[in-house]
C-alpha positions in Angstrom: -62.8 -62.1 81.5 -66.2 -61.6 79.9 -65.0 -58.4 78.2 -62.0 -60.1 76.5 -64.2 -62.9 75.2 -66.6 -60.4 73.5 -63.7 -58.4 72.0 -62.1 -61.6 70.8 -65.4 -62.8 69.2 -65.9 -59.5 67.5 -62.4 -59.5 66.2 -62.8 -63.0 64.9 -66.0 -62.2 63.0 -64.6 -59.0 61.5 -61.6 -61.0 60.2 -63.8 -63.7 58.9 -66.0 -61.2 57.1 -62.9 -59.5 55.6 -61.6 -62.8 54.3 -64.9 -63.9 52.9 -65.4 -60.5 51.1 -61.8 -60.7 49.7 -62.3 -64.2 48.4 -65.6 -63.3 46.8 -64.1 -60.2 45.0 -61.1 -62.2 43.9 -63.3 -64.9 42.3 -65.7 -62.4 40.5 -63.4 -59.7 39.2 -61.3 -62.0 36.9 -64.5 -63.5 35.4 -65.7 -60.0 34.4 -62.3 -59.1 32.9 -62.2 -62.4 31.0 -65.7 -62.0 29.6 -65.0 -58.4 28.6 -62.0 -59.4 26.5 -63.5 -62.3 24.6 -64.8 -61.4 21.1 -65.8 -63.7 18.2 -63.8 -63.9 15.1 -65.0 -62.2 11.9 -65.4 -65.6 10.3 -67.5 -67.0 13.1 -69.8 -63.9 13.0 -70.0 -64.0 9.1 -68.6 -60.5 9.1 -68.5 -58.7 5.7 -67.3 -55.2 4.8 -70.6 -54.2 3.1 -74.2 -53.9 4.3 -76.7 -56.7 4.2 -80.4 -56.0 3.6 -79.9 -52.4 4.6 -78.3 -53.3 7.9 -75.0 -51.6 8.6 -72.6 -51.8 11.6 -73.0 -48.0 12.4 -76.7 -48.7 12.9 -76.0 -51.6 15.3 -76.1 -51.5 19.0 -72.8 -53.3 19.2 -70.9 -50.7 17.1 -68.2 -48.8 18.8 -67.1 -45.8 16.8 -64.9 -45.2 14.8 -64.3 -48.8 13.7 -64.8 -51.4 16.5 -67.5 -53.8 17.7 -68.4 -55.2 21.2 -68.9 -58.6 19.6 -66.5 -59.0 16.6 -62.7 -58.8 17.1 -60.5 -56.4 15.1 -61.3 -53.4 13.0 -64.7 -53.3 11.3 -66.2 -51.0 8.7 -69.1 -48.8 9.8 -70.8 -49.9 6.6 -70.1 -53.6 7.3 -72.5 -56.3 8.7 -72.3 -59.5 10.8 -74.7 -62.1 12.2 -74.9 -60.3 15.6 -76.4 -57.2 14.0 -79.1 -55.7 16.3 -80.7 -52.3 15.6 -79.8 -49.5 18.0 -82.7 -48.7 20.3 
């Protein structure tokens, strides 16, 4: 009888750990996907198709060649500028 109790207890804890891990993964993964998809509008970021004070999108850490940005939605010009501009390291 002692052996069956130990096996039942182990099985219970394995199942509980699996359920807890699944619940945690299910709650974290959608948040990462949602955050990755949200970008600001060009208007909100004061985007313009020309440089400002020598700052250009292709010199920014958010620039994604050939014409995308990690922060601003839509196509952008490599010679553009926005308020999120940050110099590449």
